[in-house]
N, C-alpha and C positions, 0 to 999 in steps of 0.2 A: 154694347149700347151705353153702359154706365161710363165708360171711358170717354165716349163722344160727348155725353152730357156734361161731364166735368170740364172737358176741353172747351166747350162752348162758353162756359162762364169765365175761363181763365185766359183765353186768347182773344186778340183783336186783329182785325184785318191788317195784313202786312207783317205780322209777327213771324220770325224765323223759328222753325221747330224741327225736331227729329222724332221719328216714329218707328216702332217695330211692330210687325204684324204679318199678315198674309194676304194673298190675292184670292178672292172668291170668284169663280166663274159661274155664270148662270145664263139662261136663255129667256128672251122675251119675244112675244109675237107682235109684230107691227105690220099692219096691212096684209095679214095672212102669211107673212114671212117670218120664220124663226131667225132671230138675230142673237149672236153670242155676245155677251157683255162681261165686263170685269169690274170689280170694285175692291178697293183696298180696305181691309178690316184692321184697324189699329188696336193692338193689345196694350201697347205702352206708348205714351206721347208726352213730350215735354219741350220747353223752350230750348233752343240751340244755344248752349253756353258760349260757343265761340263767336256768336253774333248778337247776343242779347245782354244788356246790362240791366240788372234789377236787384232789389234787396228782398230778403226773405223775412217775413213776419214770423218770429219764433215764439210769440206769446203762446202760452198754454191754452188750448181750445177745450172747452167743456162739451159735454154731450149735447147741451142745448144749442151751442154754436154750430155744431156739425149738423144737427137736425134743421136749423134755419137755412144753412147752406144747401142742403138737399132739397128743401122745399122751394128755395129760390131757383135752383137749377131745373126742377120739375116744372115750375110755373113758366120759366123762360122757354123750355122745350115745347110745352103745350101751346104757347102763344105763337110759335113759329110754324105750327102745322097747318 
């Protein structure tokens, strides 16, 4: 879940990305019928370097910077629910 929250703050619609993870299979019941579903669970995700041009901000981040980023991601996630 944390990976998805971070990706939400760093990606925009149309971005090319690569992801590593696994497929989770589960069942849902719809209209009394059990339906098999799958979802991809990303463990690692990042921009596709072969298709994306960007620069990296290498300034040193303090603990307070990281805390602000986490709060912003949490606020963004809760507003989308």
